[in-house]
C-alpha positions in Angstrom: 24.8 -10.2 -1.9 23.1 -13.5 -2.5 19.9 -13.2 -4.5 18.1 -15.2 -1.8 19.0 -12.6 0.8 18.0 -9.7 -1.5 14.7 -11.4 -2.3 13.9 -11.9 1.4 14.8 -8.3 2.3 12.6 -7.0 -0.6 9.6 -9.1 0.3 9.9 -8.7 4.1 9.5 -5.0 3.7 6.8 -5.4 1.0 4.7 -7.6 3.2 4.9 -5.3 6.2 3.9 -2.3 4.1 1.1 -4.3 2.6 -0.3 -5.3 6.0 -0.3 -1.7 7.1 -2.1 -0.6 4.0 -4.7 -3.3 4.3 -5.5 -1.8 7.7 -5.7 1.6 6.0 -8.2 0.3 3.4 -10.6 -0.9 6.1 -10.0 2.2 8.1 -11.2 4.3 5.1 -14.5 2.5 5.1 -15.1 2.5 8.8 -14.4 6.2 9.0 -16.8 7.0 6.2 -19.5 4.9 7.8 -19.0 7.0 11.0 -19.1 10.3 9.2 -21.9 9.6 6.7 -24.0 6.8 8.2 -27.4 7.7 6.7 -26.0 8.0 3.2 -23.7 5.0 3.2 -26.1 2.6 4.9 -28.2 2.8 1.8 -25.4 1.3 -0.4 -23.2 -1.7 -0.3 -20.1 0.1 0.9 -18.1 -3.1 1.7 -18.0 -4.5 -1.8 -15.4 -1.9 -3.0 -12.9 -3.4 -0.6 -13.2 -6.7 -2.5 -13.2 -5.2 -6.0 -10.0 -3.3 -5.3 -8.1 -6.5 -4.5 -8.7 -8.2 -7.8 -9.6 -11.4 -5.8 -13.3 -11.3 -6.0 -13.6 -14.9 -7.2 -11.9 -16.3 -4.2 -13.9 -14.1 -1.8 -17.4 -14.9 -3.2 -16.6 -18.6 -3.4 -15.4 -18.6 0.3 -17.6 -16.0 2.0 -20.6 -15.2 -0.2 -22.0 -11.8 0.5 -19.6 -8.9 1.2 -20.9 -8.0 4.7 -18.9 -6.1 7.2 -17.8 -9.2 9.1 -17.0 -11.2 6.0 -14.9 -8.5 4.4 -13.0 -7.7 7.6 -12.3 -11.4 8.3 -11.1 -11.9 4.7 -8.7 -8.9 4.8 -7.6 -9.6 8.3 -7.4 -13.2 9.4 -7.9 -15.4 6.3 -4.7 -17.5 6.2 -5.6 -18.9 2.8 -5.7 -15.4 1.3 -2.0 -14.3 0.8 -2.8 -10.6 1.1 -4.6 -10.7 4.5 -2.9 -9.0 7.4 -2.1 -12.3 9.2 -0.7 -13.8 5.9 1.4 -10.8 5.2 2.8 -10.6 8.8 3.6 -14.4 8.8 5.3 -14.1 5.4 7.3 -11.1 6.5 8.4 -12.8 9.7 9.5 -15.9 7.7 11.5 -13.8 5.4 13.1 -12.0 8.3 13.9 -15.3 10.0 15.8 -16.5 7.0 18.1 -13.4 7.0 18.7 -13.0 10.8 22.4 -12.5 10.1 21.6 -9.4 7.8 19.0 -7.5 9.8 19.5 -6.0 13.3 18.3 -7.7 16.5 16.0 -4.8 17.1 14.3 -5.4 13.7 13.8 -9.1 14.5 12.3 -8.2 17.9 9.9 -5.7 16.4 8.7 -8.0 13.7 8.1 -10.7 16.3 6.1 -8.3 18.5 4.1 -7.3 15.4 3.4 -11.0 14.6 2.4 -11.8 18.2 0.1 -8.8 18.3 -1.8 -10.0 15.3 -1.9 -13.6 16.5 -3.2 -12.5 19.9 -6.0 -10.5 18.3 -6.8 -13.4 16.0 -7.3 -15.7 19.0 -9.2 -13.4 21.3 -11.6 -12.0 18.6 -11.2 -8.4 19.7 -10.1 -7.1 16.3 -13.5 -7.5 14.7 -15.4 -6.1 17.7 -12.9 -3.1 18.2 -11.6 -2.6 14.7 -10.4 1.0 15.1 -8.0 0.0 18.0 -6.7 -3.0 16.2 -6.0 -1.3 12.8 -4.4 1.6 14.6 -2.1 -0.9 16.4 -1.2 -2.5 13.0 -0.3 0.8 11.5 1.7 1.8 14.5 3.6 -1.5 14.6 4.5 -1.0 10.9 5.7 2.5 11.6 7.8 1.3 14.5 9.5 -1.4 12.3 10.3 1.2 9.6 11.8 3.5 12.3 13.8 0.7 13.8 15.1 -0.4 10.4 16.1 3.1 9.5 17.9 3.7 12.8 19.6 0.3 13.4 20.5 -1.0 10.0 23.4 0.2 7.8 22.0 2.0 4.8 23.9 -0.1 2.3 22.8 -2.7 -0.3 20.6 -4.7 2.1 18.8 -1.6 3.4 18.2 -0.4 -0.1 16.6 -3.7 -1.2 14.2 -3.5 1.8 13.5 0.2 1.1 12.8 -0.5 -2.5 10.2 -3.1 -1.8 8.4 -0.9 0.8 8.3 2.2 -1.4 6.9 0.3 -4.4 4.2 -1.3 -2.2 3.3 2.0 -0.7 2.9 3.7 -4.1 0.6 0.9 -5.2 -1.6 1.0 -2.1 -1.9 4.9 -2.2 -3.2 4.5 -5.8 -5.7 1.9 -4.6 -7.0 4.1 -1.7 -7.6 6.9 -4.3 -9.3 4.4 -6.6 -11.7 3.3 -3.9 -12.8 6.8 -3.1 -13.2 8.3 -6.5 -14.8 5.6 -8.5 -16.7 3.4 -6.0 -17.4 5.0 -2.7 -19.0 8.1 -4.0 -22.7 7.0 -3.9 -24.2 9.4 -6.4 -22.9 11.8 -9.0 -24.9 14.7 -7.5 -22.8 14.5 -4.4 -19.7 15.7 -6.2 -18.7 19.1 -5.0 -21.0 18.9 -1.9 -20.1 18.7 1.8 -20.6 14.9 1.4 -17.8 14.8 -1.2 -15.6 17.0 0.9 -16.1 14.7 3.9 -15.1 11.7 1.9 -11.9 13.3 0.6 -11.0 14.3 4.1 -11.5 10.8 5.3 -9.3 9.5 2.5 -6.5 12.0 3.5 -6.8 10.9 7.1 -6.5 7.3 6.1 -3.1 8.1 4.4 -2.0 10.1 7.5 -2.0 13.2 5.3 -4.9 15.4 6.4 -2.8 17.8 8.5 0.0 18.1 5.9 -2.6 18.7 3.2 -4.2 21.5 5.3 -0.9 23.2 5.7 -0.4 23.3 1.9 -3.9 23.7 0.5 -6.2 24.8 3.3 -9.5 23.9 1.6 -10.3 20.4 0.3 -10.9 19.9 -3.4 -10.6 16.8 -5.6 -7.9 18.4 -7.8 -5.7 19.3 -4.8 -6.2 15.9 -3.2 -5.1 14.2 -6.4 -2.1 16.6 -6.7 -1.1 15.9 -3.1 -1.4 12.1 -3.2 0.0 11.5 -6.7 2.3 14.4 -7.6 3.6 15.8 -4.4 7.4 15.3 -4.1 7.6 15.7 -0.3 4.7 13.9 1.3 6.0 10.4 2.3 2.9 8.5 1.1 2.5 10.3 -2.2 3.1 8.2 -5.4 5.7 10.6 -6.7 7.7 10.6 -3.4 7.6 6.8 -3.3 8.8 6.4 -6.8 11.6 8.8 -6.3 12.7 6.9 -3.2 12.5 3.6 -5.0 14.4 4.8 -8.0 17.2 6.2 -5.7 17.4 2.9 -3.8 17.6 0.9 -7.1 20.3 3.1 -8.5 22.4 2.7 -5.3 22.0 -1.1 -5.6 23.3 -1.1 -9.2 25.6 1.9 -9.0 24.1 3.5 -12.1 24.7 7.3 -12.3 21.5 9.4 -12.1 19.5 9.5 -15.3 21.0 6.2 -16.6 20.1 2.5 -16.4 21.8 -0.8 -16.6 18.9 -3.2 -16.7 15.2 -3.5 -17.5 14.1 -2.9 -13.9 15.9 0.5 -13.8 14.6 1.4 -17.2 11.0 0.6 -16.4 11.0 2.3 -13.1 12.8 5.4 -14.5 10.3 5.7 -17.3 7.3 5.6 -14.9 8.9 8.1 -12.5 9.7 10.4 -15.4 6.2 10.2 -16.7 4.7 11.2 -13.3 7.4 13.9 -13.0 5.9 15.7 -15.9 2.2 14.9 -15.4 -0.3 17.5 -14.4 -3.6 17.1 -12.4 -5.5 18.3 -15.5 -4.0 15.5 -17.6 -4.9 12.9 -15.0 -8.5 13.9 -14.9 -8.6 14.3 -18.7 -7.4 10.7 -19.0 -9.8 9.6 -16.2 -8.6 9.1 -12.6 -9.6 5.5 -12.5 -8.0 4.7 -15.8 -4.9 6.5 -14.9 -4.6 4.6 -11.6 -5.3 1.3 -13.3 -2.5 1.9 -15.9 -0.2 2.9 -13.0 -0.9 -0.3 -11.1 -0.2 -2.3 -14.3 3.2 -0.5 -14.7 4.1 -1.3 -11.1 3.3 -5.0 -11.7 5.7 -4.9 -14.7 8.4 -3.2 -12.5 8.0 -5.9 -9.8 8.4 -8.6 -12.4 11.5 -6.9 -13.9 13.1 -6.6 -10.4 12.5 -10.3 -9.8 14.1 -11.3 -13.1 17.1 -9.0 -12.7 18.0 -9.6 -9.0 16.3 -12.7 -7.7 17.0 -15.1 -10.5 13.7 -16.8 -10.1 10.8 -16.0 -12.5 8.4 -13.8 -10.4 4.7 -14.8 -10.1 2.3 -13.7 -12.7 -0.2 -11.2 -11.4 -3.9 -10.5 -12.1 -4.5 -7.0 -13.4 -6.1 -6.0 -10.1 -3.7 -7.6 -7.6 0.0 -7.7 -6.7 0.4 -10.9 -4.9 3.6 -12.8 -4.1 
């Protein structure tokens, strides 16, 4: 496969997953405002959605105060910001257009419908006035694309490159959703262990589409169990461990490396991270500090992305800020 084609497949899937998870970020905040309006109205609860991106400098220079409208516009329709929903969908569509001969017609049709949906909402202004409906449509369109890709594309080398990009991006964004909740959105330390804390954890689980599956396994909500579910669970499709297992399997199928071995730095780096999480416990995560653990994990993912670029795409990948994974 040409490196250009592999690069486009990888980033097409990455950008679509990123757009979905941007919608999830904002959905977390909106849900918490609905559930805890009296508490959260006393605090600047939109600023965390800027801090988590690592792109604070651009935001404050362009928008000033992190108000609801400014933050939502920044994350949704800012064409100068490469990680906004409109920028991600546009980039994904351009990557898909360049590899029309590789992807299925159904995939191309779905990504076009996704793109037109966002363009229409950008022009009519309904997204900011009815954000719940819009972000639900973004998440649904992403799910539809993944379903179409899985059911209409041969699961060979091309599919594995696309799957690899999507799984690494999903792992990164699950870690950032956790980071928003535990270190920033909890207003006061005295709320820990109270119904306020439980409500916020429930909203976080809902934002990852995991509340029902969590309830089936753990019944009652607790920070330890939520962290175990979203980081270490091997079966939930949005958990970090699940995503890394899927990414490692896709990478080994691309290279043909036997399980437990590696042939390049990308496989070695990803395998090392997956193995570390495989033998990590919740107690060790909290002992290290949840925020610190997630920060280190995000830095490891940046390194993996760079190694994948060097190994398969020939071009030197972009250098990332510590807090962001742009392309």
